[in-house]
C-alpha positions in Angstrom: -0.1 0.1 0.2 3.3 2.2 0.5 3.4 2.8 -3.3 0.1 4.5 -3.3 1.2 7.2 -0.8 4.6 7.6 -2.5 2.8 8.3 -5.9 0.4 10.9 -4.1 3.3 12.2 -2.5 5.0 13.0 -5.9 1.9 14.3 -7.7 1.0 16.5 -4.7 4.1 18.7 -5.3 2.8 19.4 -9.2 1.1 18.3 -11.9 2.8 15.4 -13.5 2.6 13.2 -16.5 2.8 9.3 -15.7 6.6 9.4 -17.2 7.3 11.9 -14.8 5.9 10.0 -12.0 7.9 7.3 -13.0 11.2 8.9 -13.6 10.9 11.2 -10.2 10.1 7.7 -8.4 13.0 5.9 -9.7 15.6 8.9 -8.9 14.5 9.7 -5.2 12.7 6.0 -3.9 14.8 3.8 -5.3 16.7 3.3 -2.4 14.2 2.6 0.2 11.2 1.5 -2.1 11.3 -0.8 -5.2 8.5 -1.0 -7.9 8.5 -1.4 -11.8 7.0 0.6 -14.2 3.5 -1.5 -14.7 3.2 -1.0 -11.0 3.3 2.4 -11.0 0.9 2.8 -13.9 -1.5 0.2 -12.4 -1.4 2.4 -9.2 -2.3 5.4 -10.9 -5.1 3.8 -12.8 -6.4 2.6 -9.2 -6.1 6.0 -7.7 -7.8 7.4 -10.6 -10.7 5.4 -9.9 -11.0 6.1 -6.3 -11.1 9.9 -7.4 -7.4 10.5 -5.3 -6.2 11.7 -8.6 -7.4 13.1 -11.7 -5.9 13.6 -15.2 -6.0 16.0 -18.1 -5.5 14.8 -21.1 -3.2 16.7 -23.7 -3.9 15.9 -27.3 -0.2 15.8 -29.2 -0.3 15.8 -33.1 3.3 14.5 -33.5 3.4 12.0 -30.7 1.2 9.7 -28.2 -1.4 11.6 -26.2 -0.4 12.3 -22.6 -2.2 12.4 -19.2 -1.2 14.9 -16.6 -2.1 13.9 -13.3 -3.0 16.2 -10.4 -3.9 15.6 -6.8 -7.7 15.6 -5.9 -9.0 17.3 -2.8 -9.8 13.6 -1.6 -6.2 12.2 -2.6 -4.5 15.4 -0.3 -6.8 14.5 2.6 -6.0 11.0 2.1 -2.6 11.5 1.8 -2.2 13.8 4.8 -4.4 11.1 6.8 -2.2 8.4 6.1 1.1 10.6 7.1 -0.3 11.6 10.2 -2.5 8.6 11.6 -1.3 5.3 9.9 1.3 3.7 12.6 5.2 3.4 11.0 5.9 -0.2 10.4 9.1 -2.0 11.2 11.6 -1.2 8.3 12.4 -4.1 6.4 15.4 -5.1 4.1 14.6 -7.0 0.7 18.0 -7.7 -0.3 18.8 -10.7 -2.6 22.8 -10.4 -1.6 22.3 -10.7 2.2 20.6 -14.2 1.2 23.7 -15.0 -0.5 25.8 -14.0 2.2 23.6 -17.1 4.3 25.6 -19.2 1.8 28.8 -17.9 2.2 30.4 -21.1 4.3 29.7 -23.4 1.2 31.5 -21.0 -1.5 35.3 -20.4 -1.5 37.1 -17.3 -0.4 37.8 -16.1 -3.9 33.9 -16.6 -5.1 33.1 -14.9 -1.7 35.4 -11.4 -2.5 34.3 -11.9 -6.2 30.8 -11.6 -5.0 31.7 -8.3 -2.4 33.8 -6.7 -5.2 30.5 -6.9 -7.8 28.6 -5.2 -4.6 30.9 -2.5 -3.9 31.2 -1.8 -7.4 27.5 -1.7 -8.2 27.1 0.8 -5.0 29.9 2.9 -6.2 28.0 3.6 -9.1 25.0 4.0 -7.4 26.4 6.5 -4.8 27.9 8.7 -7.9 24.8 9.0 -9.7 22.9 9.6 -6.4 25.6 12.4 -5.3 25.6 13.6 -9.3 21.6 13.7 -8.9 21.9 15.9 -5.5 24.4 18.0 -6.7 21.9 19.1 -9.7 19.1 19.5 -7.1 20.8 21.8 -5.2 21.7 23.7 -8.5 18.5 24.0 -9.0 17.7 25.7 -5.9 14.5 23.7 -5.2 13.1 23.7 -2.0 11.6 20.2 -1.6 12.8 19.0 2.0 11.9 15.4 1.5 13.8 15.0 -1.9 17.0 16.0 -0.1 16.2 14.1 2.7 15.5 11.0 0.9 18.5 11.5 -1.6 21.1 11.9 1.7 19.5 8.7 2.6 20.5 6.8 -0.4 24.1 8.4 -0.4 24.5 7.4 3.4 23.1 3.8 2.4 25.3 3.5 -0.3 28.7 4.2 1.5 27.6 2.1 4.5 26.9 -1.0 1.9 30.3 0.0 0.7 31.9 0.1 4.2 30.1 -2.8 5.5 31.5 -4.8 2.1 35.1 -3.8 2.3 34.8 -4.8 6.2 33.7 -8.3 5.1 36.6 -8.8 2.8 38.9 -7.8 5.6 37.6 -10.2 7.7 37.9 -13.1 4.9 41.3 -11.8 3.7 42.4 -11.7 7.3 41.1 -15.5 7.6 39.2 -14.8 10.9 35.9 -15.9 9.9 34.9 -19.4 11.3 
């Protein structure tokens, strides 16, 4: 259900196309929430049926028509109600790599080190992209505290993940694992 509120939050800031919603979602929320393109569009359709959002259809001659979504009063009230009244659930991490770590005892040290290096590289790329987005965001002088906070979370998370992988590598290289 949180996908719904993430999308309502995006739409609450300004009128956006479905493409914009997907793009903003992937930039700002990728570090703490995962959803596919089709899940986002399906949820937009449901929210429209429930009158939480509505759209203006823009007819275009040279490209496909587009819907520009905006938050309805009902959608705004529901978003605020959710933010204030819904109790927070424990944060859950869904990370395939952490499942792989549970079988490290049956892998060779070389295989484990290779996997850790792959994660370090993945997180370095994520970190670079996220820092670039943050720097661009600051240059645009936008005053979106939520976006700034979530991008900072993404940066810190990537740094922590890299540090954790480096720590794990040092344990393995020193032979201090059981």
